[in-house]
N, C-alpha and C positions, 0 to 999 in steps of 0.2 A: 553175286554177293561179295562183299569185301572181307578179307581175312583179318584186317586190322579193325577192331571195333573203333568207332569214332570216339574221340577223347571223351571220357566221362567228365561231366561238368555238373556243378551245382546249379542253382537258379541263375539264369543268364544275367549278366550285368547290364543294366539299363541306364544309360547316361542321364544326367540331370536334364529334365525336359525344359525346353524353351516355353515361353508363354504360348498356349494353343492359339491357332489362327483360324478364324471362321472362313470356310471356303464356299459357302453358299449365301445367296442373297438373304435367305431367311435365317441365317445363323443356326443351321441344323446340325452341323458337324464340327469337329475339331481335327486338326492335322498335326502330325509330328513324325519325325524319323525315329524308329525304335533304336537304331544303332547309328550314332552320329559319325562314326569312323567309316563304316561300310555303306551307310546311306540306305540300307534296306532292312526290312520292308518299311515303306511309308505306311504309317498307321492313320486311318481315318475312323474316328469314333462318332457314333450317333449320339447326340445329346439326349434324345428320347428313344426308349426301346420299342416304340411303336412305329418308327420310321421305316417306310417301305424301301428296301434297297434297290429294287428294280426301277421304281419311279425316280428315286434320287439319282441313280446311275444314268438313266436315260436322259435326265436333265443336265447331267454333268459329263457327258461322254468326251468332249474335247479336253476338259480338265483332266479326266482320268487317263486319256491317251498321252497327254503331255507328261504327266507325272510318272506314268508307267515307263515311258521311254527314258526318263531321267533316273529313276530308282531301280527299275527292273522287277519290282514286286510291290504289291499294295495289299495291306491287311485291313479289312473292314470289320469293325467290332461294334457290337451293341445294336445292330439292326434287327428288324423283325423278319426273320427267315427261319421257318420251322419245318418245312416239308421239302422232299426232293423236287416236287413240281415247281415250288417257288425258286429253288436253286436253278433249275433249267431256265425258268423265266428270267432270272437275273442274268444268266449267261447270254441269253438271247437279247436282252435289253442293251447289251454292250456290243456283242459280236454278231447278232443277227441269226445265229444258228449254232448247233453243236455237231461235232464230228463223230463218226463211228470209230471204234478201235480196230484199226487194220494193222497188218504185219505185227501181230501180237507177240510180245516177248515175255510177258509176266502174267500170272493169274489174276484176273479181276472178275468181279461178279456184276452182271447188268442189274441195275436197279429199276430204271425206266429208260426209255429210248435215249441212247447216247449219254446216259449218266451211269457211271460205274463206281464201284468201290475202289479206293486206292489199292495198291498192290497187296494181294492176300497172302503175303509170306508170314511164317510163324512170328509171333509177337516178340520172341527172344532174339530175333535177328535184326541187324541193321541193314540198310540199303544205301549203297555208295552214291555220292552225288552224280547226277547225270542230267542231260537235256533230253526231253522226250523225243523219240524217233529221229535222233540226229543221223541215224543210218539210212533214213528214207529219203527218196527224192522229194516227196511232198510230206511236210510235217506241220504240226499245229504251231502257229505263231503265239497263241495265248493258251495258258492252262488255268483252270479254275479248281479250287479246292473249297469244300464246305465241311466244317466240323459239326457233325450231327451228335456225336458222343465223344467227349474228351476222355483220354485215358486217365486212370487214377495216378499213374506215375509214368514219366517219359512220353514216348510217342511223338516227339517234336518232328517237324518237317524242316530240317536245316536248309538254309538258302546260301548261295554263293554267287557272286558277281563274276560272270565269265570274262569280262574285260579285265578285272583285277587278277583272275586266275592266269590269263594269258601273260600279263605283265610279270608274274612270279616265275614263269617258266624260263629256263636258260635259253637265251636267244639262239644258241647253236642247236638246241633240241627243236625249237620252233622252226628254224630254217629247214631242218631235216624233214619235219612233218609237212612243211609247205611244199617241199620238193617231191616227196614220195606219197603224201596222203596217208590214209590208214585203210586197212582192210578188215572187214568183219566176216568171219567164217562161222557158219551155224550148221549144226547137224541136228535134224529132227529125229530123235530116237524115242523108243517106247519107255525108256527108263528115267530120263531126266528132262525136265522142262515140258513145254507144250508140244503136242503133236502138230504135224504140218496141217492136219485137218482143222485143228483149233486155231492155229496161227493165221491161216488164210481163210477160215470160215467156209470151207468147202471140202468135199471128198473127191472132187473131180480134178485129176492131174492136169488135164488140158487147161482148165481155168487157172491153176497155179502157174503153169508155164506162160500163159498169156499175161498174167499179172507181173511175173518176174521180167518178162521181156519189156513191158511198158515201163517198169520201175528201175531199169538198169541194174538188175540183179542176175548174176550168173547162177545157174542151177545144174544139178545132176541128180538123178535117182540112184540110190545106193542100195546095198543089201539091207541096211538098217532103215532106209526111208528116203529122206531128202537132204541134200547138202546145198547150201547157198553161199555165195560170196558177194559182198558189196564193198566197192572201193569208193571212198568219198574223201573230199578235202577235210583236213583237221581244223583249219582256221576258216571261218566264214565271215562275210561282211553283212552287217545288219542292213536290211533293205531300206530302212527309214533313216537311221542315224548315220549310216555309212561307217560305223565303228567296227574294227576287227574283233572277233570274239573266239574263244576256245570252244569249239562246238563239235563234239564227237563222243563216241563210246569206247575209245581206244583203251582207256584205263578200266572202265566199268566191266567190260566183257573179257579182259585178259585173264588167263587161267590163274595167274598169281593173285588176282583180286578175289578169288573164291575163298570162302571161309575154310579153315584148315581141314576139318574132317571131311567135308564134301569134296574138297580138292583131292584128298587122299583116295577117296572112292573112285573119282573120275580117272585119276592117273592109273589106278589098278585095273580099271575096266576097259580103257580105250587107248589106242594109239593117238598121237597128237592130231593127226588128220581127222580123227573121228570125235574129238572133243565136242560136247554139246555147244559150247561157245568159246571162241578164242579170237584174238586180234593180232594183227601184224602191221608192219609198214605196208603201204599200198603196193609195193612191188613183191610182196610175199615174204620178205625177209623178217626175221624175228625182231621184236622190240626188246631191247636190252633190259634186264631186270632192274638195273640202276635207274634207267630212264622211267620205267613204270613206277618205281618207288618215288622218284622225283615228282612225277605227275600226281601221285596220290597225295603227297605232301602239299602240293600247290592247291589242290582242292580243299584239303582239311584246314589249311591256314586261313582260308577265306570264309569258313562256315559261320553263319549267324543263326543262333537258336532262339526260339521264343516258345513259351508254353501255349498250347492250344486252349481256347475257351469255347465251350459249346456255343454254336451260332457263328463263330468266326468264318469269314470268307477271305480267301487269298487269291489274288490275280497275279499271274506270273507271265512276264515276257519270256517265252521259252528259249530265245536265243541269248538274252542278256543274263539270265539267271538259271543256274543249276539247282536241283532240289534233291533231297535225300530223305531218309527216315531213321529215327532212333528207335531202339527197342522200347517196349512198354509193358506195363502191368495193368490188368483190368480191361474191361470192354473198351473198344475204340472203334469208331466208325467215321471215316473221312470219305466223303464222296468227291468224285473227280469228273471233270469234263474238259474236252479239248475243242478249240475253235480257231477260226481264221487260218485256213490252210494256206501254206506258202510253198510253191514249187521252186526249188533251187535251180538256178541257171549256171552255177559254177560247176566245173567238172575237172577231173584230173585223168590224164591219159598216162598209163603206166606200161612200160615194157617189162614183162615178167619172164622173158625168154631165158634169162641167165639164172633164174632161181628154180 
């Protein structure tokens, strides 16, 4: 969690809209960019509220793929989608299947097979922008969100273009991360976060070790439970567009990004090596406080907010777009699915002998 609340904003500014453009042969939808400066999300509105999103998406898969690559996120609004089963059908109509939640790092509730609630953190807390599973060797290329119940107030899912985030970061900082990569150190303890049994969905230590070995994760069993280390590149190349993107959790999991009261508790209870989550440069050296703040600013300056409406669907290219969450008031239920697994082929070899 982030210690700096995301900037409080009123209703998001929506630029003057251009004349809607029909994007289907039957003139079933209109299209426009919600934010003309950032270009995301692209908004596709059904002209009639009985339009089946799965049938429409299946007929327009190449169009959606092209526009998702361009904008990084697409918001579908006004379609006929009312049940979790329909949401899964919609995901399958585009991606052909859904993924289970592996290497779990946040609490989610299973709704139906491979369909989960979005992160179940308390409603008064914000969630810092991130790309899903950037710490994993295999991660979802696409993310899907469906708004079953919109909050009475707040609860937006801010989006940020990782290409633009990268461009905002000081080139010297980028070069340092290109050289060193970043390291995610996680301690599974009984007091904070998920247990290793929940994270890996097993209570068999041998299965955990096998998973870690295959996923390029270092591990060790400790008195508290399990400690893992994952060293990954901080900048990735999109496999289709070949664009460089800022793709990591180096800011998200850094101890300075934890909200102040929880950070105080962690610092009182643990030595640094035992923090539930923390990040470093890939050689194990500390990331300077000023650098982490600079990275937080880069994310926040690219955030685009929009209010959820019940029935909204959002498709995200997980490498091109980071997502977050604003605090909210009243009931809120956003369902979540992952699809299109991509196994990274980039790697970084670090000599940590001197650290």
